[in-house]
TORVEXTI-932525 format. One line per 5 residues: number of its first residue (from 1); their letters; for each residue x negated, y, z of C-alpha. Coordinates in pm, 1 decimal, always signed. Each point is the difference from the previous one (the first is absolute). Example, Ala and Ser with C-alpha at 12.3 -4.5 7.8 and 13.67 -1.06 7.14 Angstrom:
2
1) AS) -1230.0/-450.0/+780.0 ~ -137.0/+344.0/-66.0;
//
This chain:
333
1) XXXXX) -9223.7/+13063.5/+11513.2 ~ +114.2/+347.9/-92.4 ~ +373.0/-64.5/+27.2 ~ +242.9/-210.5/+197.4 ~ +202.3/-272.5/-167.2;
6) XXXXX) +312.7/-201.8/+68.1 ~ -39.5/-377.2/+34.8 ~ +275.3/-260.3/+36.7 ~ -20.0/-311.2/+219.7 ~ +243.6/-288.3/-45.1;
11) XXXXX) +42.8/-301.4/+223.2 ~ +219.0/-260.8/+157.9 ~ +302.2/+105.7/+207.8 ~ +185.2/-198.4/+270.0 ~ +241.3/-143.0/-258.1;
16) XXXXX) -289.7/-127.3/-212.9 ~ -218.4/-160.2/+267.0 ~ -189.3/+307.7/+118.2 ~ +31.2/+296.9/+232.6 ~ -64.6/+300.0/-224.5;
21) XXXXX) +222.6/+306.3/-51.6 ~ +34.6/-23.5/-379.2 ~ -203.5/+236.1/-218.4 ~ -233.9/+234.4/+185.9 ~ -124.5/+314.9/-171.0;
26) XXXXX) -332.7/+126.8/+130.0 ~ -217.1/+297.2/-84.5 ~ -369.1/-52.6/-62.3 ~ -193.4/+264.2/+188.7 ~ -330.0/+151.8/-112.9;
31) XXXXX) -196.2/-243.7/+217.0 ~ +189.4/-303.5/-127.8 ~ +229.0/-43.8/+298.6 ~ +366.0/-78.1/-71.5 ~ +280.8/+194.3/+167.3;
36) XXXXX) +363.7/-114.3/-9.0 ~ +238.4/+241.9/-168.8 ~ +313.0/-209.2/-68.2 ~ +159.3/-343.0/+38.0 ~ +257.4/-143.4/-237.8;
41) XXXXX) +215.4/-292.6/+107.4 ~ -16.4/-289.9/-245.6 ~ +38.5/-376.5/+13.3 ~ -331.3/-182.0/-43.4 ~ -181.4/+251.3/-224.8;
46) XXXXX) -306.6/-223.0/-26.4 ~ -117.8/+168.7/-320.2 ~ +53.7/+343.7/-151.4 ~ -90.8/+160.0/-333.4 ~ +19.8/+349.9/-146.4;
51) XXXXX) +134.2/+124.7/-331.4 ~ -293.0/+124.2/-214.4 ~ +148.9/+342.2/-83.7 ~ +297.0/+58.4/+230.8 ~ +24.0/+42.7/+379.3;
56) XXXXX) +168.8/-338.9/+39.9 ~ -102.1/-289.9/+224.6 ~ +118.3/-361.4/-31.2 ~ +7.6/-254.8/+281.8 ~ +82.2/-370.2/+3.4;
61) XXXXX) +223.2/-145.7/+268.5 ~ -174.2/-328.0/+84.8 ~ +301.2/-200.1/+114.2 ~ +177.7/-309.6/-131.8 ~ +233.4/+213.5/-208.7;
66) XXXXX) -272.8/+227.2/-127.7 ~ +48.6/+363.0/-89.0 ~ -191.6/+288.7/-151.5 ~ +74.5/+357.5/+103.7 ~ -92.0/+330.7/-164.9;
71) XXXXX) -69.0/+313.0/+204.0 ~ -69.6/+361.8/-87.4 ~ -331.3/+111.1/+153.9 ~ +20.0/+340.4/+168.4 ~ -303.1/+225.3/+66.4;
76) XXXXX) +60.6/-21.8/+375.9 ~ -27.8/-379.9/-7.2 ~ +371.2/-79.6/+14.8 ~ +146.9/-264.7/-230.2 ~ +356.9/+21.2/-130.9;
81) XXXXX) +158.4/-315.7/-139.9 ~ +122.7/+36.4/-359.2 ~ +80.0/-360.1/-85.8 ~ -14.1/-360.6/+114.8 ~ +34.5/-319.5/-200.1;
86) XXXXX) -64.3/-374.2/+31.3 ~ -359.6/-99.6/-69.2 ~ +111.7/-298.3/-205.6 ~ -127.0/-262.2/+240.9 ~ -99.1/-107.8/+349.1;
91) XXXXX) -246.0/+186.9/+222.6 ~ -152.0/+260.0/-235.4 ~ -357.8/+79.1/+100.7 ~ -125.7/+237.8/-271.3 ~ +131.9/+279.3/-222.5;
96) XXXXX) -167.3/+189.2/-285.0 ~ +89.6/+268.3/-256.3 ~ -143.6/+7.0/-350.9 ~ -227.1/+297.1/-90.7 ~ +275.6/+164.8/-205.3;
101) XXXXX) +256.5/-17.9/+280.8 ~ +238.2/-205.6/-215.8 ~ +4.3/-336.6/+176.7 ~ +4.3/-122.8/+360.5 ~ -122.5/-354.0/+73.2;
106) XXXXX) +54.4/-195.6/+323.1 ~ -173.7/-326.2/+96.8 ~ +225.8/-221.3/+212.4 ~ -217.1/-231.1/+207.1 ~ +271.7/-226.2/+137.3;
111) XXXXX) +121.8/-146.9/-329.1 ~ -258.6/+131.7/-247.3 ~ +243.7/+215.3/-197.1 ~ -129.8/+311.4/-175.0 ~ +261.5/+276.1/-1.3;
116) XXXXX) -37.1/+280.6/-256.2 ~ +207.7/+316.4/-1.7 ~ +24.9/+298.5/-236.2 ~ -63.8/+345.7/+147.0 ~ +174.9/+312.4/-127.1;
121) XXXXX) -150.5/+346.9/-46.4 ~ +52.4/+73.7/+369.8 ~ -173.1/-317.1/+117.5 ~ +325.5/-168.1/+96.1 ~ +66.1/-367.4/-70.9;
126) XXXXX) +228.3/-29.8/-301.8 ~ +149.4/-273.2/-213.9 ~ +18.8/-373.1/+68.0 ~ -260.5/-185.2/+202.2 ~ -215.3/-241.4/-200.5;
131) XXXXX) -100.7/-314.4/+190.3 ~ -282.8/-234.9/-101.5 ~ -19.1/-319.0/+210.6 ~ -334.7/-162.7/+69.4 ~ -90.3/-364.3/-40.4;
136) XXXXX) -265.6/-240.4/+114.2 ~ -178.2/-109.8/+317.2 ~ -348.6/-65.9/+134.1 ~ -199.4/-247.4/+212.1 ~ +65.1/+174.3/+334.1;
141) XXXXX) +323.0/-169.8/+104.4 ~ +69.6/+251.1/+273.3 ~ -45.3/+314.9/-209.0 ~ +39.5/-112.1/-361.2 ~ +314.4/-210.3/-15.5;
146) XXXXX) +145.1/+252.4/-243.1 ~ -67.6/+340.3/-158.9 ~ -82.7/+302.6/+217.7 ~ -44.4/+321.9/-196.4 ~ -231.0/+219.1/+207.6;
151) XXXXX) -68.1/+315.0/-200.5 ~ +97.6/+183.5/-319.0 ~ -269.0/+191.6/-190.4 ~ +43.2/+203.7/-316.5 ~ -323.1/-48.4/-191.7;
156) XXXXX) -191.9/+242.1/-219.8 ~ +134.6/-188.8/-304.2 ~ +357.3/+85.1/+99.6 ~ +80.2/-357.2/+102.4 ~ +128.0/-104.9/+341.7;
161) XXXXX) -196.3/-253.3/+207.3 ~ +136.4/-197.4/+296.5 ~ -232.3/-210.7/+219.3 ~ +197.4/-303.3/+117.3 ~ -143.2/-148.0/+319.8;
166) XXXXX) +214.2/-312.1/-17.1 ~ -61.7/-93.6/-363.2 ~ -372.2/+86.8/-29.1 ~ +58.7/+226.4/-296.1 ~ +21.6/+359.7/-110.8;
171) XXXXX) +326.7/+47.5/-183.5 ~ -2.3/+241.7/-293.7 ~ +274.0/+213.0/-153.8 ~ +9.8/+235.7/-296.7 ~ +141.1/+344.0/+79.9;
176) XXXXX) +123.7/+260.2/-249.6 ~ +366.6/+86.1/-52.8 ~ +71.9/-335.6/+156.7 ~ -171.3/-250.6/+231.7 ~ -54.3/-360.5/-105.6;
181) XXXXX) -237.0/-288.4/+79.2 ~ -332.6/+11.7/-181.5 ~ -3.3/-241.6/-294.9 ~ -333.8/-144.6/+115.8 ~ +148.7/-91.0/+337.5;
186) XXXXX) -162.7/+39.1/+341.9 ~ -369.3/-11.3/+87.4 ~ -71.7/-317.7/+196.2 ~ -264.0/+29.9/+272.1 ~ -185.7/-263.8/+201.3;
191) XXXXX) +238.0/-225.4/+200.5 ~ +34.7/+111.3/+360.7 ~ -111.2/+358.8/-66.7 ~ +325.2/+153.8/+120.2 ~ -9.1/+320.9/-209.3;
196) XXXXX) +98.4/+296.3/+215.0 ~ -116.7/+338.3/-133.5 ~ -160.6/+121.4/-322.5 ~ -209.3/+303.6/-93.9 ~ -139.4/+104.8/-336.9;
201) XXXXX) -276.8/+223.1/-133.3 ~ -195.3/+33.2/-324.7 ~ +155.7/-302.8/-165.8 ~ -45.2/-228.4/+299.1 ~ +257.9/-147.6/+236.8;
206) XXXXX) -74.4/-83.0/+363.9 ~ +214.7/-245.9/+193.5 ~ +18.8/-62.2/+375.6 ~ +77.4/-365.0/+75.7 ~ +184.2/-16.8/+331.9;
211) XXXXX) -13.5/-376.9/+38.5 ~ -355.6/-81.1/-106.3 ~ -156.9/+322.3/+134.5 ~ -157.8/+108.7/-327.7 ~ -32.1/+295.1/-235.3;
216) XXXXX) +2.2/-83.8/-371.7 ~ -88.0/+217.4/-299.1 ~ +150.8/-41.2/-346.5 ~ -78.2/+161.9/-333.8 ~ +250.0/+155.9/-244.0;
221) XXXXX) +94.8/-344.9/-127.3 ~ +55.3/-121.8/+356.4 ~ -300.3/-229.0/-3.2 ~ -148.3/-44.9/+347.2 ~ -340.1/+171.0/+12.2;
226) XXXXX) -79.1/-38.6/+371.1 ~ +145.8/-138.2/+323.5 ~ -145.9/+68.8/+345.0 ~ +106.6/-31.3/+364.9 ~ +177.9/+314.3/+113.3;
231) XXXXX) -179.6/-17.8/+336.0 ~ -327.0/-143.4/+125.1 ~ +149.4/-60.9/+342.8 ~ +43.5/-363.8/+111.7 ~ +351.5/+83.6/+122.0;
236) XXXXX) +302.4/-102.2/-210.0 ~ +89.2/+284.9/-232.7 ~ +319.8/+108.1/-173.4 ~ -97.7/+295.0/-223.4 ~ +273.1/+257.1/-38.7;
241) XXXXX) -48.2/+313.2/-209.3 ~ -260.0/+71.5/-268.7 ~ -95.1/+326.3/-173.4 ~ -272.4/+139.7/-223.4 ~ -176.9/+325.3/+88.2;
246) XXXXX) +100.2/+300.5/-216.3 ~ -340.1/-3.7/-172.1 ~ +39.3/-369.0/-85.9 ~ -319.4/-109.9/+180.4 ~ +138.0/-180.2/+303.8;
251) XXXXX) +269.9/-248.9/+90.1 ~ +149.9/+11.9/+348.9 ~ +191.4/-289.4/+156.2 ~ +156.9/-24.2/+346.1 ~ -48.9/-324.2/+192.4;
256) XXXXX) +260.3/-121.8/+249.4 ~ -156.6/-232.2/+254.3 ~ -352.3/+144.3/-1.4 ~ +170.7/+343.2/+13.2 ~ -253.6/+153.3/-235.0;
261) XXXXX) -23.4/+190.6/-326.2 ~ -237.7/-140.6/-261.7 ~ -166.5/+211.5/-268.6 ~ -97.4/-173.4/-325.7 ~ -172.7/+117.3/-314.1;
266) XXXXX) +269.3/+45.1/-265.8 ~ -234.8/-121.5/-272.5 ~ -74.4/-349.5/+127.2 ~ +169.6/-28.8/+343.1 ~ -335.1/-13.4/+177.5;
271) XXXXX) +27.4/+69.0/+373.1 ~ -90.8/+352.4/+111.6 ~ +134.1/+24.5/+354.7 ~ +263.7/-123.9/+244.7 ~ +109.1/+224.8/+285.1;
276) XXXXX) +247.0/-24.4/+291.1 ~ +338.3/+136.8/-104.7 ~ +62.2/+165.6/+335.9 ~ +336.3/-174.7/+38.3 ~ +160.6/-344.3/+32.0;
281) XXXXX) +139.9/-181.2/-305.1 ~ -82.5/+267.1/-263.2 ~ +306.6/-30.9/-222.0 ~ -57.2/+288.6/-242.0 ~ -219.2/+306.0/-53.9;
286) XXXXX) -21.9/+324.0/-194.5 ~ -299.9/+191.2/-130.9 ~ +52.6/+370.8/+59.6 ~ -297.9/+206.7/-111.7 ~ -300.3/-111.6/+201.1;
291) XXXXX) +209.6/-185.7/+259.0 ~ +145.0/-348.8/+15.3 ~ +320.4/-43.6/+201.2 ~ +65.3/-360.6/+105.1 ~ +334.2/-129.7/+128.4;
296) XXXXX) -24.3/-223.5/+307.0 ~ +324.2/-197.5/+2.1 ~ -70.9/-189.0/+322.4 ~ -176.1/+280.9/+186.0 ~ +267.4/+254.8/-88.6;
301) XXXXX) -229.6/+270.4/-129.1 ~ -169.2/+162.2/-296.6 ~ -379.5/+1.3/+3.9 ~ -196.2/+272.7/-178.3 ~ -340.2/-90.0/-144.6;
306) XXXXX) -206.2/+283.6/-150.9 ~ -195.6/-112.4/-304.9 ~ -355.9/+82.9/-97.9 ~ -86.0/-63.5/-365.8 ~ +315.6/-209.0/-2.3;
311) XXXXX) -98.9/-221.6/+295.6 ~ +237.8/+10.0/+300.8 ~ -158.7/+114.1/+325.0 ~ +106.0/-47.3/+363.1 ~ +377.4/-0.1/+50.6;
316) XXXXX) +209.4/+215.9/+229.2 ~ +370.9/-26.0/+75.0 ~ +180.6/+266.8/-199.8 ~ +361.6/-79.0/+89.8 ~ +211.0/-242.3/+204.0;
321) XXXXX) +326.4/-153.4/-124.4 ~ +162.7/-339.2/+59.4 ~ -34.8/-279.1/-261.5 ~ -119.9/+208.1/-294.8 ~ -48.2/-179.0/-331.9;
326) XXXXX) -84.6/+260.0/-263.8 ~ -135.1/+350.9/-44.5 ~ +54.1/+231.3/-296.8 ~ -173.1/+331.0/-72.0 ~ +168.2/+126.2/-319.5;
331) XXX) -131.8/+300.2/-188.9 ~ +159.4/+326.6/+103.7 ~ +264.4/+120.4/-246.0;
//
């Protein structure tokens, strides 16, 4: 890498069941190592997201009375709070900003509520909070007694998609000057899937099923085109995060239990490789150039896996921090 880059690590704090410091800002060195440059106190910032055009960072507060906080990102890694509001529900676990920087969406896992908030020209939360409750359940009595929104994704069609682990569906919303439920309703997936995270590329959607340990592929009309095990390991698996390579060739999924990263062909989900993640309970990951950074929630570290032709190679520990849960490498502004 020719330049250094700031990366943000969120995680669980003592008041949210973990031991982390809040949000940790690290600098990526030329050799891929991560060096701490700042820590920002926050309550349970289990997921963070960046504004697409402004130096603003958003973090959920994954507590019973959920919050979302906006921070100004400074070049030296410091974060300055510029606003905090309720997330609209219980235990928010994901936050996203639409590509135009107009809307902020928060998935509340505890009660399944989707909270949507307008953003002003400075990236601050403005106007009333819009709340969209979830509905439904699934066959896993312990995990699917009710709705559990797990992610919010603004799609290439401008719509908003919310995988609901508890209801075995992907909720859909139309987004323009307003936000409203899609007239065609949610996409229903196979019972017991436990939808967790989505990724999209070239008209296809890829879904990680936390409860049944699968990766599914859907076409533009949300017809299932393929479904495969996320891991070939005999160990129980709870897939976490899923992403598509920038060139659209590969799908990566992190496997909690086997503690691996699987690489699939984006065209048909055929298996290409499965490699050790280098950490325990790989909760999330980020592709940064030719490196894959994997968050080890239980091992308290970030593993760095160089890639060769897109395939992760042997891992090395790049950074140590207690109970991390997400990593974000936004484009430099």
